[in-house]
Each structure stands twice: as structure tokens, then as C-alpha cells.
VOGU-3710 file (C-alpha; in Angstrom, 3 decimals, decimal comma):
1> xxxxxxxxxx> -115,684/17,141/-78,812  -117,721/17,848/-81,981  -120,166/20,805/-82,144  -122,168/20,937/-84,925  -139,882/59,198/-92,405  -139,336/56,213/-90,467  -137,408/56,385/-87,196  -133,692/56,192/-87,791  -133,101/53,739/-84,944  -135,483/51,285/-86,628
11> xxxxxxxxxx> -133,072/51,073/-89,539  -129,859/50,529/-87,553  -130,542/46,832/-87,292  -131,098/46,507/-91,072  -128,851/49,226/-92,494  -126,150/46,761/-93,407  -128,277/43,682/-94,007  -130,639/45,453/-96,377  -128,032/45,483/-99,108  -127,009/41,848/-98,699
21> xxxxxxxxxx> -129,401/39,712/-100,673  -127,700/36,554/-101,816  -125,445/33,982/-100,127  -121,745/34,311/-100,770  -120,681/32,366/-103,800  -118,466/29,690/-102,323  -118,409/26,822/-104,769  -117,767/23,482/-103,119  -116,951/21,614/-106,281  -113,502/20,728/-104,907
31> xxxxxxxxxx> -114,217/20,827/-101,228  -112,678/19,017/-98,324  -112,142/19,424/-94,617  -109,111/21,076/-93,099  -107,916/21,406/-89,495  -106,241/24,268/-87,660  -104,955/24,489/-84,129  -106,034/27,203/-81,680  -104,933/27,710/-78,092  -108,210/26,120/-76,972
41> xxxxxxxxxx> -108,284/23,141/-79,326  -108,441/22,021/-82,938  -111,076/23,421/-85,285  -112,186/21,707/-88,467  -113,225/23,889/-91,366  -113,814/23,571/-95,086  -111,428/24,093/-97,984  -113,016/25,101/-101,271  -111,454/26,612/-104,394  -108,210/27,375/-102,637
51> xxxxxxxxxx> -109,665/29,066/-99,544  -109,839/27,615/-96,039  -113,023/28,696/-94,265  -113,628/28,340/-90,530  -116,912/29,560/-89,067  -118,157/29,910/-85,512  -114,793/29,531/-83,745  -115,183/30,392/-80,039  -112,882/33,155/-78,852  -114,679/33,570/-75,529
61> xxxxxxxxxx> -116,849/31,674/-73,095  -120,619/31,959/-72,931  -121,679/35,313/-71,486  -124,725/33,904/-69,706  -125,262/33,393/-65,974  -122,413/34,607/-63,790  -120,577/35,849/-66,900  -123,420/38,202/-67,836  -122,265/41,861/-67,783  -118,752/40,682/-66,894
71> xxxxxxxxxx> -115,529/41,010/-68,909  -115,046/38,263/-71,510  -113,391/35,040/-70,455  -111,642/32,372/-72,458  -113,694/29,393/-73,643  -113,236/26,001/-72,054  -110,667/24,028/-74,080  -112,023/21,076/-76,038  -110,574/17,708/-77,001  -110,425/16,088/-80,431
81> xxxxxxxxxx> -111,776/18,740/-82,817  -114,609/21,230/-83,057  -116,547/21,582/-86,296  -116,328/25,078/-87,782  -118,600/24,646/-90,790  -121,447/26,996/-89,818  -121,715/30,527/-88,486  -122,160/30,766/-84,729  -124,951/32,561/-82,871  -125,521/36,287/-83,109
91> xxxxxxxxxx> -125,676/38,332/-79,929  -129,191/38,570/-78,443  -131,018/41,516/-79,985  -134,574/40,615/-80,958  -137,786/41,800/-79,362  -139,545/38,708/-77,954  -142,852/40,320/-78,894  -141,919/40,105/-82,577  -141,857/36,321/-82,573  -138,737/36,165/-84,728
101> xxxxxxxxxx> -135,023/36,851/-84,523  -133,471/39,712/-86,451  -130,271/37,917/-87,335  -131,034/34,217/-87,206  -129,874/32,151/-84,246  -129,204/34,296/-81,161  -127,535/33,267/-77,919  -125,481/34,632/-75,060  -122,865/32,129/-76,225  -122,061/34,540/-79,059
111> xxxxxxxxxx> -118,319/35,196/-78,731  -117,424/33,538/-82,016  -115,430/34,501/-85,081  -114,932/33,391/-88,667  -111,682/33,065/-90,618  -110,901/32,910/-94,346  -107,336/32,120/-95,450  -105,548/30,623/-98,442  -102,868/28,894/-96,404  -102,362/27,151/-93,069
121> xxxxxxxxxx> -98,949/26,768/-91,442  -97,265/27,295/-94,795  -94,656/29,771/-93,577  -96,426/32,735/-95,183  -97,441/35,618/-92,914  -100,455/37,276/-94,502  -101,981/40,617/-93,512  -105,114/40,240/-91,403  -108,278/42,206/-92,209  -110,411/42,176/-89,048
131> xxxxxxxxxx> -114,006/43,222/-89,765  -116,343/44,651/-87,111  -119,997/44,495/-88,146  -122,518/47,322/-88,287  -125,982/47,721/-86,820  -125,091/50,500/-84,408  -124,122/49,173/-81,004  -127,397/47,275/-80,882  -127,915/44,713/-83,639  -126,754/42,474/-86,517
141> xxxxxxxxxx> -123,700/40,188/-86,574  -120,511/39,384/-88,437  -122,119/36,468/-90,263  -123,823/38,241/-93,169  -123,199/36,969/-96,687  -121,763/40,305/-97,779  -118,931/39,890/-95,271  -117,753/36,645/-96,856  -113,979/36,951/-97,127  -113,392/34,574/-100,023
151> xxxxxxxxxx> -112,859/37,180/-102,728  -110,514/39,274/-100,583  -108,437/36,168/-99,840  -108,200/35,191/-103,481  -107,520/38,745/-104,631  -104,847/39,762/-102,146  -103,738/36,667/-100,220  -104,915/38,138/-96,925  -106,607/36,557/-93,916  -110,120/37,858/-93,229
161> xxxxxxxxxx> -111,657/37,666/-89,753  -115,237/38,627/-88,854  -116,630/38,513/-85,325  -119,752/38,544/-83,184  -119,793/40,296/-79,815  -122,243/41,451/-77,150  -124,629/44,242/-78,103  -127,288/46,589/-76,716  -128,342/46,027/-73,100  -126,058/43,016/-72,618
171> xxxxxxxxxx> -123,002/44,782/-74,007  -123,436/48,392/-72,980  -125,420/48,925/-69,763  -123,361/50,649/-67,091  -124,226/49,338/-63,629  -120,873/50,457/-62,209  -122,313/53,254/-60,064  -124,828/50,809/-58,580  -122,490/47,895/-57,770  -118,703/47,976/-58,111
181> xxxxxxxxxx> -118,694/44,293/-59,096  -120,224/45,495/-62,370  -117,747/48,344/-62,792  -117,032/47,678/-66,486  -120,468/46,476/-67,605  -120,922/49,578/-69,765  -118,069/48,530/-72,056  -118,130/44,721/-72,137  -119,189/44,684/-75,799  -116,036/46,614/-76,662
191> xxxxxxxxxx> -113,998/44,395/-74,353  -115,237/41,443/-76,417  -113,762/43,024/-79,550  -110,422/43,526/-77,813  -110,591/39,918/-76,590  -111,063/38,802/-80,206  -108,057/40,895/-81,237  -106,035/39,117/-78,545  -107,225/35,805/-79,982  -105,855/36,961/-83,335
201> xxxxxxxxxx> -102,495/37,740/-81,758  -102,327/34,296/-80,166  -103,724/32,147/-82,964  -103,728/33,755/-86,383  -100,285/32,456/-87,382  -101,816/28,963/-87,403  -104,246/30,265/-90,030  -101,498/31,788/-92,179  -101,878/35,292/-90,746  -99,408/37,888/-89,523
211> xxxxxxxxxx> -100,202/39,192/-86,013  -97,946/42,178/-86,706  -100,104/43,373/-89,621  -103,699/43,572/-88,434  -106,108/46,089/-89,920  -109,422/46,708/-88,158  -112,251/48,019/-90,306  -116,001/48,389/-90,070  -119,007/50,166/-91,526  -121,730/52,165/-89,768
221> xxxxxxxxxx> -121,864/50,801/-86,209  -118,730/48,826/-87,072  -116,979/52,063/-88,005  -118,138/53,579/-84,728  -116,635/50,606/-82,885  -113,352/51,039/-84,766  -113,289/54,643/-83,545  -113,790/53,437/-79,975  -111,121/50,718/-80,246  -108,676/53,392/-81,425
231> xxxxxxxxxx> -109,147/55,015/-78,020  -108,770/51,905/-75,835  -105,405/51,476/-74,076  -106,055/47,738/-73,753  -106,084/47,467/-77,552  -102,703/49,129/-77,998  -100,418/47,001/-80,147  -103,184/44,607/-81,193  -103,787/46,294/-84,564  -101,703/48,361/-86,940
241> xxxxxxxxxx> -104,118/50,089/-89,341  -107,768/51,106/-89,130  -110,630/52,116/-91,385  -113,837/53,890/-90,334  -116,608/53,635/-92,943  -119,676/55,800/-92,263  -118,990/55,571/-88,547  -120,047/58,982/-87,301  -119,480/58,844/-83,547  -117,533/61,731/-82,055
251> xxxxxxxxxx> -118,534/61,171/-78,453  -120,006/58,500/-76,177  -122,415/58,519/-73,236  -120,811/59,635/-70,002  -121,267/58,080/-66,570  -124,254/60,133/-65,435  -126,388/59,417/-68,497  -125,278/55,782/-68,643  -126,139/55,236/-64,972  -129,570/56,789/-65,438
261> xxxxxxxxxx> -130,234/54,382/-68,298  -129,120/51,441/-66,149  -131,541/52,535/-63,434  -134,381/52,527/-65,964  -133,480/48,958/-66,919  -133,660/47,850/-63,284  -137,010/49,571/-62,844  -138,408/47,788/-65,881  -137,162/44,459/-64,533  -138,340/45,163/-60,978
271> xxxxxxxxxx> -134,856/44,574/-59,543  -133,623/46,515/-56,526  -130,202/48,166/-56,910  -129,172/46,410/-53,701  -129,816/43,064/-55,387  -128,156/43,695/-58,743  -126,737/40,160/-58,919  -130,283/38,982/-59,561  -130,011/40,357/-63,083  -127,682/37,482/-63,954
281> xxxxxxxxxx> -130,548/35,058/-63,310  -133,244/36,868/-65,302  -134,393/34,831/-68,330  -132,910/36,158/-71,554  -136,308/36,812/-73,122  -137,292/39,007/-70,181  -134,043/40,978/-70,516  -134,634/41,520/-74,217  -138,180/42,692/-73,541  -136,818/45,226/-71,040
291> xxxxxxxxxx> -134,185/46,365/-73,519  -136,715/47,047/-76,259  -139,056/48,767/-73,822  -136,377/51,125/-72,499  -134,739/51,702/-75,897  -138,040/52,800/-77,414  -138,021/55,981/-75,316  -134,317/56,424/-74,562  -132,624/59,642/-75,756  -130,243/59,446/-78,700
301> xxxxxxxxxx> -128,113/62,415/-77,677  -124,545/62,172/-76,397  -123,613/59,008/-78,248  -126,995/57,330/-77,968  -128,511/54,838/-75,565  -126,905/51,418/-75,085  -123,566/52,556/-76,439  -120,164/52,184/-74,718  -119,630/54,406/-71,696  -116,761/56,864/-71,738
311> xxxxxxxxxx> -115,697/55,708/-68,277  -112,309/57,424/-68,027  -110,549/54,073/-67,622  -111,128/51,422/-70,280  -112,228/54,256/-72,566  -110,420/57,286/-71,126  -111,513/59,798/-73,796  -114,335/60,367/-76,242  -113,275/59,011/-79,658  -113,183/62,414/-81,388
321> xxxxxxxxxx> -114,485/64,977/-78,883  -113,321/67,683/-78,402  -110,284/66,243/-80,172  -109,173/62,818/-81,338  -108,317/60,364/-78,601  -104,520/60,309/-78,220  -104,344/56,654/-77,169  -103,211/55,049/-80,458  -101,718/57,946/-82,453  -99,303/55,842/-84,499
331> xxxxxxxxxx> -101,999/53,871/-86,325  -102,746/55,054/-89,902  -106,478/55,517/-90,456  -108,828/55,787/-93,441  -112,120/57,602/-92,801  -115,018/58,246/-95,147  -118,717/58,367/-95,951  -121,130/58,016/-98,864  -122,639/60,939/-100,763  -126,315/60,244/-99,991
341> xxxxxxxxxx> -126,140/57,975/-96,941  -129,676/58,748/-95,873  -131,524/57,479/-98,933  -131,320/54,069/-97,255  -133,056/55,398/-94,148  -135,862/56,914/-96,200  -137,160/53,398/-96,625  -140,495/53,253/-98,395  -141,340/56,899/-97,765  -142,114/57,871/-101,339
351> xxxxxxxxxx> -142,732/61,495/-100,392  -139,046/61,999/-99,598  -138,108/61,057/-103,154  -140,664/63,452/-104,642  -140,225/66,663/-102,659  -141,027/70,045/-104,113  -139,067/73,139/-103,104  -141,383/74,017/-100,223  -141,436/70,474/-98,862  -137,662/70,248/-99,085
361> xxxxxxxxxx> -137,182/73,494/-97,171  -139,612/72,400/-94,478  -137,670/69,195/-93,902  -134,294/70,925/-94,038  -135,528/73,231/-91,262  -135,894/70,156/-89,052  -132,219/69,378/-89,643  -130,525/72,775/-89,393  -133,086/75,090/-87,801  -135,505/77,448/-89,519
371> xxxxxxxxxx> -133,098/80,357/-89,184  -130,493/78,530/-91,310  -132,677/77,109/-94,071  -132,190/79,811/-96,695  -128,419/80,034/-96,335  -127,909/76,261/-96,236  -130,167/75,502/-99,189  -128,526/78,271/-101,212  -125,063/76,782/-100,657  -126,177/73,279/-101,627
381> xxxxxxxxxx> -128,055/74,421/-104,707  -125,092/76,450/-105,909  -122,777/73,473/-105,398  -125,255/71,065/-107,061  -127,116/73,134/-109,692  -128,723/70,138/-111,406  -129,977/68,470/-108,223  -133,685/67,982/-107,571  -135,284/69,182/-104,350  -135,169/65,624/-102,985
391> xxxxxxxxxx> -131,484/65,255/-103,837  -130,695/68,530/-102,061  -132,581/67,267/-99,014  -130,729/63,934/-99,014  -127,364/65,690/-99,406  -128,054/67,952/-96,424  -129,439/65,082/-94,330  -126,452/62,883/-95,198  -123,979/65,657/-94,417  -125,740/66,328/-91,117
401> xxxxxxxxxx> -125,727/62,647/-90,112  -122,462/61,259/-91,524  -120,396/63,255/-93,986  -119,529/66,318/-91,905  -118,652/64,100/-88,952  -116,223/62,150/-91,153  -114,501/65,422/-92,062  -114,324/66,447/-88,410  -112,873/63,077/-87,450  -110,219/63,371/-90,161
411> xxxxxxxxxx> -109,352/66,912/-89,045  -108,957/65,884/-85,422  -107,043/62,716/-86,185  -104,672/64,667/-88,451  -104,170/67,227/-85,675  -102,415/64,542/-83,610  -99,481/64,996/-86,031  -98,653/61,319/-85,861  -99,706/58,579/-88,303  -101,387/59,686/-91,538
421> xxxxxxxxxx> -105,151/59,861/-91,972  -106,841/59,497/-95,357  -110,335/60,733/-96,253  -112,670/59,356/-98,938  -116,107/60,289/-100,300  -118,033/57,578/-102,154  -120,007/59,176/-104,990  -120,657/56,100/-107,169  -124,408/55,697/-107,665  -126,393/52,475/-107,632
431> xxxxxxxxxx> -128,625/51,929/-110,674  -131,388/50,175/-108,724  -134,821/51,780/-108,314  -134,175/53,969/-111,302  -131,087/55,441/-109,650  -133,018/57,346/-107,009  -131,039/55,804/-104,113  -127,841/57,391/-105,487  -125,060/56,552/-102,942  -126,836/55,039/-99,920
441> xxxxxxxxxx> -125,581/53,928/-96,537  -123,790/50,538/-96,736  -122,997/50,939/-100,458  -119,284/50,847/-99,636  -119,336/47,284/-98,241  -119,350/45,364/-101,551  -116,490/47,514/-102,839  -114,365/46,829/-99,753  -115,034/43,063/-99,826  -115,016/42,774/-103,637
451> xxxxxxxxxx> -118,480/41,227/-103,371  -120,229/43,439/-105,935  -121,727/40,495/-107,812  -123,929/39,418/-104,879  -124,987/42,822/-103,552  -128,317/44,251/-104,655  -126,969/47,807/-104,819  -124,165/46,851/-107,192  -125,774/43,792/-108,821  -122,624/42,838/-110,666
461> xxxxxxxxxx> -122,636/45,938/-112,873  -119,500/46,470/-114,923  -118,794/49,874/-113,372  -119,195/48,430/-109,868  -116,834/45,555/-110,647  -114,281/48,004/-112,039  -114,453/50,240/-108,969  -114,296/47,252/-106,608  -111,114/46,143/-108,366  -109,521/49,463/-107,441
471> xxxxxxxxxx> -110,987/49,872/-103,965  -110,437/46,354/-102,652  -106,829/46,285/-103,890  -106,300/49,654/-102,205  -107,657/48,350/-98,889  -105,584/45,181/-99,141  -102,449/47,247/-99,708  -103,386/49,453/-96,754  -103,681/46,347/-94,569  -100,328/45,113/-95,834
481> xxxxxxxxxx> -98,338/48,373/-95,577  -100,351/51,097/-93,834  -100,313/53,042/-97,127  -103,311/52,947/-99,512  -101,263/53,781/-102,608  -101,074/50,632/-104,709  -101,462/52,343/-108,090  -105,110/51,520/-108,789  -106,430/54,945/-107,714  -104,858/58,382/-108,139
491> xxxxxxxxxx> -102,087/59,095/-105,644  -103,854/59,373/-102,291  -102,282/62,062/-100,125  -102,954/62,255/-96,381  -105,564/64,639/-95,049  -104,474/67,818/-93,284  -106,161/71,073/-92,321  -104,359/72,995/-95,060  -105,175/70,850/-98,105  -108,025/68,576/-96,953
501> xxxxxxxxxx> -107,169/65,956/-99,582  -110,214/63,785/-100,286  -110,407/60,735/-102,547  -113,641/60,875/-104,558  -114,552/57,262/-105,359  -116,530/56,985/-108,583  -116,316/55,569/-112,083  -113,492/58,045/-112,562  -111,946/58,555/-109,140  -110,010/61,684/-108,276
511> xxxxxxxxxx> -108,088/63,198/-105,378  -109,481/66,666/-104,714  -108,574/69,385/-102,251  -111,491/70,310/-99,981  -114,195/69,326/-102,502  -117,025/70,069/-100,051  -115,604/73,382/-98,856  -118,747/75,508/-99,109  -120,894/72,813/-97,510  -118,344/72,157/-94,790
521> xxxxxxxxx> -117,946/75,830/-93,940  -121,658/76,364/-93,431  -122,589/73,016/-91,853  -119,844/72,399/-89,304  -120,667/75,542/-87,265  -124,403/74,801/-87,402  -123,783/71,243/-86,221  -121,269/72,480/-83,625  -118,612/70,103/-84,922
//
């Protein structure tokens, strides 16, 4: 068979995509087709410039109809071959009222993945770098140009896998308290990711990969998902290293809050709890309209709305609350964040980039409370004496939203006294917009994928290319060995509560001991971390 101050939630769907401007630079000057065998049938991809590329490979069946809100199932096997030349559908996510789709083609038949590899069945077992996309738990896909794995394959002879999975209402609405047949509906999006990891275990050798060396990594919502996968017993043994980039989720919604949200969905749809099965017959557009209606007023506290439920079974613990989940303690982990994450979320709000002292203090009060403004601002100004009022505001906002959580996650993971945890802090600054964005959310992605030439934040600058050379080789070595020390950066020592070793990534990178000490000591208690 052939098969061809803007609201923060508004930015989750574009946080990653906003920095990805140009298509990946695959040159097809010497292209040809290439086949690979999976457990469900043969897939036909493209070979170009020494890299085999397969896109849109099904790892699960369609999630529509009777499969909606149910655990993932295997796809129906196919005969002959299936074309894998184009990315598959993204998970449904768009508001029907908008008249367009946020991430291109969307469908409930979205359990697809993409593979880049230099060799097929050549006897070489390459490390696998398994990327989980961002966009919170609600939007985007693994098919963005900035996730193209070509450069990583050529640089380090690894296999790169990116995936799509269920999101938002379809992936994370917990109807379990309403009908036991839907007992795991609040986690099916995470179950999809585990299902894809099982596909890797069963098939990746045919793509030149090593199922015993799988690194999961992701940014923003993808980092949050990595943190959740670390706490899933079903994922044990399916991956061997992990990286959380700007993925600040310590805890998830619990049953009571998740069930209340599910009830609101049913009310919007006009479905009686006694007739929950009817939700599997609701047209997709109507479901998406209900999702956007409910999400617009849903609370963000406790892990946020339409996020995986901490159900005590599939996800027995919060990822990092009040301590790190003990489920996969033997997996080495890298955790980190960017210096001014929140400049991305400022969007076109010019006022935020031109604050005076009074305006800065007023906005900081919204973050830390009026009673803490003077002490917090004093600490940040002493630590950053040359910073403008706007830069101080962005530093505090970024610490409040991402950076302090990354430190807390590293502390709690290290407290397991098992596999090492490594902490980084990306301080390299983008030159675009006169440099005012500094180190925004998603800036790390082109460095990890060695795709700095096509990213608007890095724009192929010489300093970005030089840093990407160091960072991508470090991540490749981490995938290969579980140790980031490949000699490109200073010796990277594990994080612990005594030394708090942190790798500062910049034009001149350095390992420092507790570089944000004064900020950490004042902010963590205020944030109750």
C-alpha cells in the first residue's frame, strides 16, 4: 500500500515555532529512495547527502472513533511499502473559529514519527536521540524545520527521531472518575510517547540505531514531557539518558482538579456523564471548539489545564514535587534554562523593553508580591549592576518562570543519590532586534540540533556556529555515553547541593559553582520551591 503583556498561554503554541524561520537545508542533489523494514511493514524514505530520511512513519493507529481517549494501539500492518517522504499530521489543536491550523495538517491519525540516520542494516549501532516537541501539553508538533536531524546525523553519526502525539483535550482530559472505561484518558498523550519509545526498541536497529542507547530530550513543553516520562514505570528501560530544556514542571494536576475540568468539557459539549461514550462520536471540530472554550478560562495552577494527570498509577508521583520521582533514578539527566526566557513571551509589547525604574518595580510586584519588591530588585541589581530596568525585569520574570525551577529540579534529582544530574544556564545572546531579546525561550534548540544557520535567533553568526559546535558534540556524547564530557566545553561536573556546579554556555563557556546564589536564595523561598 502506498500513502502519499500578552497572555503566556497564547505563546505556548508558538514559543518553539517562532524561532524556526527557514526549511531545513537538505540538498537533494544526490538523492534517491531507500527502504527500511518496520514491524508493521516496509517504509520508503529518501537518501540525500549521506543521510536516510523517513518522515511520517506510523507508530500507532488512528486515535479517532472508538480509539479516542483510549491507550494507543498499533497501526494496521501494510503490504508492499509505505511512502515516508513527507511529515505526517500534527495532533488536533486549532480553534475552528480561527479558520486556519496552527501547525499545518492536523488529524487524529497523528501517531507518526520521523527518523534520520546515516546507515541502514550496516551492522553499526548508533545512539538514538529521541526528541519530544514543545508547545506545552497543548500544541505544535515534531515536524518543525528546526528539528531536522540531518546535521546531528552528519556530525555525530547518531539516529534522530522526532514524534507527534496527542495533545490538549484529546491527550489529557481525565474522564476516569466519570466512567472507568476511560480510566487512563488523562494520560493518553504521555502513553503515546511511551508507545513511540517501544517502537524505537522494536524497530530502530533496522534504521542503524542502538535500542540500548536512547536519549530522550525536549524543550519547553517537550522538556516538561521528558520530566513526566522520567516518572513513568511503563517507560522504564526504554531510554538511558534524558535532557530537560526549559521544562519547568514540578507538579501535575491531581485527580480532583482534572475531573472538574473533564466535567466542564462535558457541559460545553452537552454530553451527560452517563453517556460518556458519545464523546467518541462528536465531530472533531466540535471537540476543538469545546477545548478552546474551556481552556480560555481554565486555571493554570497545579500543573495547568489539559496536562497529564498525576493518577497514582501510570504516573505515580509528581515529576519533582515535593521531591524528584524515584521511578527511573539510574538515568543521567541534563537540566537547564536560558538567561532571559521571557523576552520571547513579551512579544510586541514595546513597553516591556523600555521600562523605567518605577514601571519595572510595579511589574516585579506582580511576580513576587509587593512586600518583596525592594529586596528582590536590590539583589538583582547588585548581581547585574549594568542591567537596564527592563533587563532586571526580564531576569526576575525568567527566574520566576523557568530558571529557579530548573535549579530545584536539579537539586531534587541529585538528592536521589543515583545517576548524575548536570545543570546548564544559556547566557549567549542573540543579535537580532538590536540585541534586546538577549537569551530568549527556545534559543537553545539550534545549538542542540546544530541548526544555527537556519534559525532566526542565531542567523548563522560565527559565535553561534562556534557554540553549536561545542554544545551539539556535548549532547551527542551524552547520548552515546551518559557523560557530557567530550572535551569541547570545560569539564562538566555533576550538580549537587554542596557545589551546585552549573555550566554557563556562552562565547566563552565556564563551569561555575552556584553562579546564581544570591538570586536563588531570595527567589526559591518566595516561589515556595
